[in-house]
C-alpha positions as CSV (number, residue, x, y, z in Angstrom):
1,X,40.3,16.6,0.8
2,X,42.4,16.1,-2.4
3,X,42.3,12.7,-4.0
4,X,45.7,10.9,-4.3
5,X,47.6,12.0,-7.4
6,X,47.9,9.8,-10.4
7,X,49.5,10.2,-13.8
8,X,47.3,11.6,-16.6
9,X,46.3,9.3,-19.4
10,X,48.0,11.6,-21.8
11,X,51.7,11.0,-21.7
12,X,54.8,10.5,-23.9
13,X,55.0,7.7,-26.5
14,X,57.6,5.7,-24.5
15,X,55.7,5.8,-21.2
16,X,53.9,2.8,-19.7
17,X,51.7,3.4,-16.7
18,X,50.9,0.8,-14.0
19,X,49.6,0.3,-10.4
20,X,46.4,2.3,-10.9
21,X,48.4,5.0,-12.9
22,X,50.7,5.8,-10.0
23,X,53.8,4.4,-11.6
24,X,55.3,5.7,-14.9
25,X,58.1,3.9,-16.7
26,X,60.0,4.9,-19.9
27,X,60.3,1.6,-21.8
28,X,62.4,2.8,-24.8
29,X,65.1,5.3,-25.7
30,X,66.0,8.3,-23.5
31,X,63.2,10.7,-24.3
32,X,59.4,10.9,-25.1
33,X,58.8,10.5,-21.4
34,X,56.6,13.5,-20.6
35,X,53.9,12.9,-17.9
36,X,51.3,15.1,-16.2
37,X,49.2,14.8,-13.0
38,X,45.6,13.6,-13.5
39,X,44.2,16.6,-11.6
40,X,45.2,20.1,-10.7
41,X,47.5,20.7,-7.7
42,X,46.8,23.2,-5.0
43,X,49.1,26.0,-3.8
44,X,51.6,24.5,-1.4
45,X,50.3,21.0,-2.1
46,X,53.3,18.6,-2.0
47,X,53.8,16.3,-5.0
48,X,55.7,13.3,-3.7
49,X,57.9,11.5,-6.2
50,X,59.7,8.3,-5.6
51,X,62.6,7.1,-7.8
52,X,62.1,3.5,-8.7
53,X,64.8,2.7,-11.2
54,X,67.6,4.5,-13.1
55,X,70.4,3.6,-15.6
56,X,73.9,4.8,-16.3
57,X,73.9,4.6,-20.1
58,X,72.4,8.1,-20.8
59,X,73.0,11.6,-19.8
60,X,70.5,13.9,-18.0
61,X,67.9,13.1,-15.5
62,X,64.3,13.8,-14.4
63,X,62.7,17.1,-15.1
64,X,60.0,18.5,-12.8
65,X,57.7,21.5,-13.1
66,X,54.1,22.6,-13.6
67,X,51.8,23.8,-16.4
68,X,48.7,25.9,-16.7
69,X,47.7,24.0,-19.9
70,X,45.2,21.2,-19.4
71,X,47.0,17.9,-20.5
72,X,43.8,16.9,-22.2
73,X,44.3,19.6,-24.9
74,X,47.1,17.4,-26.3
75,X,44.4,14.8,-27.2
76,X,46.9,12.0,-28.1
77,X,50.4,11.1,-26.9
78,X,51.9,11.6,-30.3
79,X,51.1,15.3,-30.1
80,X,53.6,15.7,-27.2
81,X,57.2,16.7,-28.1
82,X,60.3,14.6,-27.3
83,X,61.5,16.8,-24.4
84,X,59.9,19.0,-21.7
85,X,63.0,21.2,-21.8
86,X,63.1,23.2,-24.1
87,X,60.3,21.8,-26.3
88,X,57.5,22.6,-23.8
89,X,59.2,25.3,-21.6
90,X,59.6,27.6,-24.6
91,X,55.8,27.8,-24.8
92,X,53.7,30.0,-22.6
93,X,52.3,28.3,-19.5
94,X,55.0,25.6,-19.0
95,X,57.8,25.6,-16.4
96,X,60.2,22.7,-15.8
97,X,63.8,22.2,-14.9
98,X,66.2,19.2,-14.5
99,X,66.6,18.0,-10.9
100,X,69.8,16.5,-9.5
101,X,69.9,12.7,-8.8
102,X,70.8,13.3,-5.2
103,X,67.6,15.1,-4.5
104,X,66.0,11.8,-3.5
105,X,66.2,10.7,0.1
106,X,68.7,7.8,0.4
107,X,66.5,5.6,2.5
108,X,63.2,5.6,0.6
109,X,64.2,7.3,-2.6
110,X,61.5,10.0,-2.1
111,X,61.4,13.7,-2.7
112,X,58.6,16.3,-3.1
113,X,58.0,19.7,-4.7
114,X,55.3,22.4,-4.4
115,X,54.5,25.8,-5.7
116,X,53.9,28.7,-3.2
117,X,51.5,31.7,-3.5
118,X,54.4,33.8,-5.0
119,X,54.8,31.5,-8.0
120,X,58.0,29.9,-6.7
121,X,58.6,26.1,-7.0
122,X,60.5,24.5,-4.1
123,X,62.2,21.0,-4.3
124,X,63.0,19.0,-1.2
125,X,66.6,17.5,-1.0
126,X,68.3,15.6,1.8
127,X,69.8,18.9,3.0
128,X,66.6,20.9,2.8
129,X,64.3,22.6,0.4
130,X,65.7,24.6,-2.5
131,X,64.2,27.0,-5.0
132,X,64.0,25.4,-8.4
133,X,61.7,27.7,-10.5
134,X,60.2,31.2,-10.2
135,X,57.7,33.3,-12.1
136,X,55.0,30.6,-12.2
137,X,51.6,32.1,-13.0
138,X,49.5,30.9,-10.0
139,X,46.3,32.7,-10.9
140,X,45.3,29.8,-13.1
141,X,45.0,26.0,-12.4
142,X,48.3,24.1,-12.3
143,X,49.0,20.5,-13.3
144,X,52.2,18.8,-12.3
145,X,54.7,18.2,-15.2
146,X,57.3,15.5,-15.1
147,X,59.7,14.3,-17.8
148,X,61.2,10.9,-17.3
149,X,64.4,11.7,-19.2
150,X,67.9,10.3,-19.6
151,X,69.1,8.1,-16.7
152,X,65.7,8.3,-14.9
153,X,63.8,5.2,-15.9
154,X,60.7,4.9,-13.7
155,X,59.1,7.0,-10.9
156,X,56.0,6.8,-8.7
157,X,53.6,9.4,-7.5
158,X,53.5,8.6,-3.8
159,X,51.3,9.7,-0.9
160,X,52.5,11.8,2.0
161,X,54.3,9.2,4.2
162,X,53.5,11.1,7.4
163,X,49.7,11.1,6.6
164,X,49.9,7.4,5.8
165,X,51.7,6.6,9.1
166,X,49.0,8.5,11.0
167,X,46.3,6.6,9.1
168,X,47.8,3.2,9.9
169,X,48.4,4.2,13.5
170,X,44.8,5.3,13.8
171,X,43.8,1.8,12.7
172,X,45.8,0.4,15.6
173,X,45.1,3.0,18.2
174,X,42.9,0.6,20.2
175,X,45.6,-2.1,20.2
176,X,46.0,-3.8,23.6
177,X,49.7,-3.1,24.7
178,X,49.6,-6.4,26.7
179,X,50.3,-9.3,24.4
180,X,47.4,-11.8,24.5
181,X,46.8,-14.7,22.2
182,X,43.1,-15.5,21.6
183,X,44.3,-18.6,19.6
184,X,47.4,-20.0,21.3
185,X,45.9,-19.5,24.8
186,X,47.9,-22.4,26.4
187,X,51.3,-20.7,25.8
188,X,50.5,-17.1,26.6
189,X,52.2,-17.4,30.0
190,X,55.3,-18.9,28.4
191,X,56.0,-16.1,26.0
192,X,59.1,-14.0,26.4
193,X,59.3,-10.6,24.5
194,X,61.0,-10.8,21.1
195,X,61.4,-7.4,19.5
196,X,62.6,-6.9,15.9
197,X,66.0,-5.4,15.2
198,X,66.0,-1.6,14.8
199,X,67.4,-1.8,11.2
200,X,65.1,-3.0,8.4
201,X,64.2,-2.3,4.8
202,X,62.9,1.1,3.8
203,X,59.3,-0.2,3.5
204,X,59.2,-1.1,7.2
205,X,58.5,1.2,10.2
206,X,57.7,0.6,13.8
207,X,54.3,1.3,15.4
208,X,54.0,4.3,17.7
209,X,51.1,4.8,20.0
210,X,49.8,8.2,21.2
211,X,50.5,7.2,24.8
212,X,54.1,6.3,24.2
213,X,56.6,8.4,22.2
214,X,59.0,5.5,21.8
215,X,58.3,3.2,18.8
216,X,57.2,-0.4,19.6
217,X,59.8,-2.6,18.1
218,X,57.5,-5.6,18.5
219,X,55.1,-4.2,15.9
220,X,56.1,-3.5,12.3
221,X,54.2,-1.6,9.7
222,X,54.7,-2.4,6.0
223,X,54.1,0.0,3.1
224,X,53.5,-2.1,0.0
225,X,53.5,0.9,-2.3
226,X,57.3,1.3,-2.2
227,X,58.0,-1.6,-4.7
228,X,60.2,-3.0,-1.9
229,X,59.4,-6.1,0.1
230,X,59.4,-5.6,3.8
231,X,62.5,-7.3,5.3
232,X,62.7,-7.4,9.1
233,X,64.9,-9.4,11.5
234,X,64.1,-10.9,14.9
235,X,66.5,-9.9,17.7
236,X,67.1,-13.5,19.0
237,X,68.1,-16.8,17.3
238,X,65.7,-19.7,16.9
239,X,67.3,-22.5,18.9
240,X,66.3,-26.2,19.2
241,X,63.1,-26.9,21.1
242,X,62.1,-23.2,20.9
243,X,59.5,-21.3,19.0
244,X,58.4,-17.8,18.0
245,X,54.8,-16.6,17.6
246,X,53.7,-13.8,15.2
247,X,50.3,-12.2,14.7
248,X,48.7,-10.4,11.7
249,X,47.4,-7.1,13.1
250,X,46.1,-5.4,9.9
251,X,45.7,-6.0,6.2
252,X,44.5,-3.7,3.4
253,X,40.7,-4.0,2.9
254,X,39.9,-6.1,-0.2
255,X,38.3,-3.2,-2.1
256,X,41.4,-1.0,-1.7
257,X,43.7,-4.0,-2.4
258,X,42.1,-4.5,-5.8
259,X,43.0,-0.9,-6.7
260,X,46.6,-1.0,-5.5
261,X,48.0,-4.5,-5.7
262,X,49.6,-5.5,-9.0
263,X,51.3,-8.7,-8.0
264,X,49.4,-12.0,-7.9
265,X,50.5,-15.5,-7.0
266,X,50.3,-18.3,-9.5
267,X,50.3,-21.2,-7.2
268,X,46.9,-22.2,-5.8
269,X,48.3,-22.8,-2.3
270,X,50.3,-19.6,-1.9
271,X,48.6,-16.6,-0.2
272,X,48.4,-13.4,-2.3
273,X,48.9,-11.4,0.9
274,X,51.5,-13.4,2.5
275,X,54.6,-13.6,4.7
276,X,57.8,-15.4,3.9
277,X,59.7,-16.9,6.8
278,X,63.5,-17.0,6.5
279,X,66.6,-18.3,8.4
280,X,70.3,-17.4,8.2
281,X,73.3,-18.6,10.0
282,X,74.7,-15.1,10.0
283,X,74.8,-13.5,13.5
284,X,72.4,-10.6,12.7
285,X,73.5,-8.7,15.8
286,X,77.1,-8.7,14.6
287,X,76.0,-7.6,11.1
288,X,74.0,-4.8,12.8
289,X,77.1,-3.6,14.7
290,X,79.2,-3.7,11.5
291,X,76.6,-2.0,9.3
292,X,76.6,-5.0,7.1
293,X,73.0,-6.1,7.6
294,X,71.3,-6.6,4.2
295,X,68.1,-4.6,3.9
296,X,66.6,-5.9,0.7
297,X,66.0,-9.3,-1.0
298,X,68.6,-8.7,-3.8
299,X,71.4,-8.2,-1.2
300,X,70.4,-11.4,0.5
301,X,70.6,-13.3,-2.8
302,X,74.1,-12.1,-3.4
303,X,75.6,-13.1,0.0
304,X,77.8,-16.2,0.5
305,X,76.3,-17.3,3.9
306,X,73.4,-19.7,4.4
307,X,70.1,-17.9,3.7
308,X,66.8,-19.8,3.2
309,X,63.4,-18.3,2.5
310,X,60.1,-20.2,2.4
311,X,56.6,-19.2,1.4
312,X,53.7,-20.0,3.7
313,X,51.5,-22.8,2.3
314,X,48.0,-23.5,3.4
315,X,46.4,-26.0,1.0
316,X,43.0,-24.6,0.0
317,X,43.2,-21.4,2.0
318,X,43.5,-18.3,-0.2
319,X,43.7,-15.3,2.1
320,X,45.4,-14.2,5.3
321,X,43.0,-12.8,7.8
322,X,43.4,-10.2,10.5
323,X,44.4,-11.7,13.9
324,X,45.8,-14.8,12.2
325,X,48.6,-16.3,14.3
326,X,51.6,-18.3,13.2
327,X,54.0,-20.4,15.4
328,X,57.4,-21.5,14.1
329,X,59.3,-24.2,16.0
330,X,62.7,-25.9,15.8
331,X,62.9,-29.6,16.4
332,X,66.0,-31.6,17.5
333,X,66.2,-33.3,14.0
334,X,66.5,-30.0,12.2
335,X,62.9,-29.7,11.1
336,X,61.4,-26.2,11.3
337,X,57.6,-26.7,11.9
338,X,54.8,-24.2,11.7
339,X,51.3,-24.0,13.1
340,X,48.6,-21.7,11.7
341,X,46.0,-20.7,14.3
342,X,47.0,-23.5,16.6
343,X,46.6,-26.2,13.9
344,X,48.6,-29.4,14.0
345,X,52.4,-28.6,13.6
346,X,53.5,-29.3,10.0
347,X,57.0,-29.7,8.6
348,X,58.1,-26.4,6.9
349,X,61.9,-26.3,6.4
350,X,64.7,-28.8,6.9
351,X,68.1,-27.4,8.1
352,X,71.3,-28.6,9.7
353,X,70.5,-28.8,13.4
354,X,74.2,-28.2,14.4
355,X,74.0,-24.5,13.3
356,X,72.5,-21.5,15.0
357,X,69.8,-19.8,13.0
358,X,68.5,-16.2,13.1
359,X,64.9,-15.8,11.8
360,X,63.5,-13.0,9.7
361,X,60.3,-12.1,7.9
362,X,59.6,-10.8,4.4
363,X,56.2,-9.0,4.2
364,X,54.5,-8.9,0.8
365,X,51.2,-8.0,-0.8
366,X,48.5,-6.5,1.4
367,X,50.0,-7.0,4.8
368,X,50.0,-3.8,6.8
369,X,51.0,-4.6,10.4
370,X,52.6,-7.7,12.1
371,X,53.3,-8.2,15.7
372,X,56.0,-10.4,17.3
373,X,54.0,-12.1,20.1
374,X,57.1,-13.5,21.7
375,X,59.6,-16.2,22.1
376,X,58.9,-19.7,23.6
377,X,62.1,-21.1,25.0
378,X,60.9,-24.6,25.8
379,X,58.2,-26.3,23.7
380,X,57.8,-29.5,25.8
381,X,54.6,-28.2,27.5
382,X,53.1,-26.9,24.3
383,X,53.8,-30.2,22.5
384,X,52.2,-32.2,25.3
385,X,49.1,-29.9,25.3
386,X,48.8,-30.3,21.5
387,X,49.0,-34.1,21.8
388,X,46.3,-34.0,24.5
389,X,44.1,-31.8,22.4
390,X,44.5,-34.1,19.4
391,X,43.7,-37.1,21.5
392,X,40.6,-35.5,22.9
393,X,39.4,-34.6,19.5
394,X,40.0,-38.1,18.3
395,X,38.2,-39.5,21.3
396,X,35.3,-37.2,20.8
397,X,35.0,-38.3,17.2
398,X,35.1,-42.0,18.2
399,X,32.5,-41.4,20.9
400,X,30.2,-39.5,18.4
401,X,30.6,-42.4,15.9
402,X,29.7,-45.0,18.6
403,X,26.7,-42.9,19.7
404,X,25.5,-42.8,16.1
405,X,25.8,-46.5,15.8
406,X,24.0,-47.1,19.1
407,X,21.2,-44.9,18.0
408,X,20.6,-47.1,15.0
409,X,20.3,-50.3,17.0
410,X,17.1,-51.3,18.8
411,X,17.9,-52.6,22.2
412,X,15.6,-55.5,23.1
413,X,17.4,-56.4,26.3
414,X,19.8,-54.9,28.8
415,X,22.9,-56.6,27.4
416,X,23.6,-53.8,24.8
417,X,23.4,-51.2,27.6
418,X,26.0,-53.1,29.6
419,X,28.2,-53.4,26.5
420,X,28.1,-49.6,26.0
421,X,29.2,-49.0,29.5
422,X,32.1,-51.5,29.1
423,X,33.3,-49.4,26.1
424,X,34.0,-46.5,28.5
425,X,35.4,-48.5,31.4
426,X,39.1,-48.7,32.2
427,X,40.6,-51.6,30.3
428,X,42.5,-52.8,33.4
429,X,40.2,-52.5,36.4
430,X,36.8,-52.1,34.7
431,X,35.7,-50.2,37.9
432,X,36.4,-46.6,36.8
433,X,35.8,-44.7,33.6
434,X,38.6,-44.0,31.2
435,X,39.9,-40.5,32.1
436,X,43.6,-40.4,31.2
437,X,45.5,-39.8,28.0
438,X,48.7,-41.6,27.4
439,X,51.5,-39.5,25.7
440,X,52.8,-39.7,23.0
441,X,50.5,-42.3,21.5
442,X,47.3,-40.4,22.6
443,X,45.2,-43.4,23.6
444,X,42.6,-43.0,26.2
445,X,42.0,-46.5,27.7
446,X,42.8,-46.3,31.4
447,X,41.6,-44.6,34.5
448,X,44.1,-42.3,36.2
449,X,44.8,-44.8,39.1
450,X,45.7,-47.6,36.7
451,X,47.7,-45.3,34.5
452,X,49.7,-44.1,37.4
453,X,50.3,-47.7,38.6
454,X,51.4,-48.7,35.1
455,X,53.9,-45.9,34.8
456,X,55.4,-46.2,38.3
457,X,55.4,-50.0,38.7
458,X,54.4,-51.6,35.4
459,X,55.7,-51.9,31.9
460,X,55.3,-48.2,31.0
461,X,53.7,-49.3,27.7
462,X,50.4,-48.5,26.3
463,X,48.1,-51.5,26.6
464,X,46.8,-51.0,23.0
465,X,49.8,-50.1,20.9
466,X,52.8,-50.9,23.2
467,X,54.3,-47.4,22.7
468,X,56.5,-46.3,25.7
469,X,54.6,-43.9,27.9
470,X,56.4,-40.6,28.5
471,X,53.6,-38.7,30.2
472,X,50.1,-39.2,31.5
473,X,47.4,-36.5,31.8
474,X,44.0,-36.7,33.5
475,X,41.2,-35.3,31.4
476,X,37.7,-34.4,32.0
477,X,35.3,-35.4,29.3
478,X,31.8,-34.0,29.0
């Protein structure tokens, strides 16, 4: 199997290579931009080229072709001429020709060319393949020849997108089609499907399984080699007291990431492989119908409506892991909260609670696949459960501390044993053990019978902190 193509270390004086020698950029003038492939290409092997940037201040454009001369024979870049055409093509063993700007696909700026067994070079265009060159000597090894000339500024040697899609889909072939959350277990039954909108940035595609020909619009795949962040919109607005849950399905392995990723974060609490969460007051469904939905970050920045984008922040955490889950919620006071892997909800974004907001994600770095787990239309139950869990954890911590203290005390009589029992008795009746958590304060100081009596016929206030009791829940402590 052929290794992915890269640019040869021998190239024109004005060329700068990056991203593991897969991106070539002309940094000065309009010429001296000749490049070669780092290995020979096979007959009918497609060479994929992506246009990354261009200008309008010059004339002419990219030249494509092949050569039977090993690029290493040039030894140094200064030995290359200014132009491929005609400076190289007038020599034996060089074939190249200018290609039209419209040969690149409008969506992902990609084209390809190949040489057949008859020595004819074909170029792909949006309307189909065209013959670009003939008479190529195919009995000898061939290297790809590219001249970044004129208005063409930078290009990328890309991989076959179909092969990559198959590779990513293979990684996810055992994916359970039924949405289950191993982390947010308490809210699985409350989830409503929340697919993404069908229109997205060019670096995004939808997952397709072998058992279903239709793409799954709840799972997006991100290609981070396109130099384009992955922008994708949810199909429903995020309203007050609701939430949405997303899950990381796949990330690039760390060894491959080191070869391919060129962008790093400078802040210690931002994730190198991260997601940005955004909100807009634009009705994205309406924008979709009017073909006015922005599909890249630059277009968002130039719009007049309200758009806000926020990086994830996790303190000392430095990586996102596969199967990590993130919950985003909208409070009555306009605070957008988030929870990472069922951690305590934290303030994330502050917005005007009188507006309707449509959420979106921006995928960056080494993220490969993200799943929309669903929509939670009422968060009351989740918030109650989280308060109970926090109270139980606090109670366990206090119990452990008391046990440690008791272990350090020598009991010479039975009084200490009685005192220990009193610490676990209901503070009202002293006949039953404490087994009820008071919400929202989280104190566990009453038995269920006394707690019920206090709420139904008493002051409805916690005996410890006097906070109004909104809900009581019986718990079972080990």
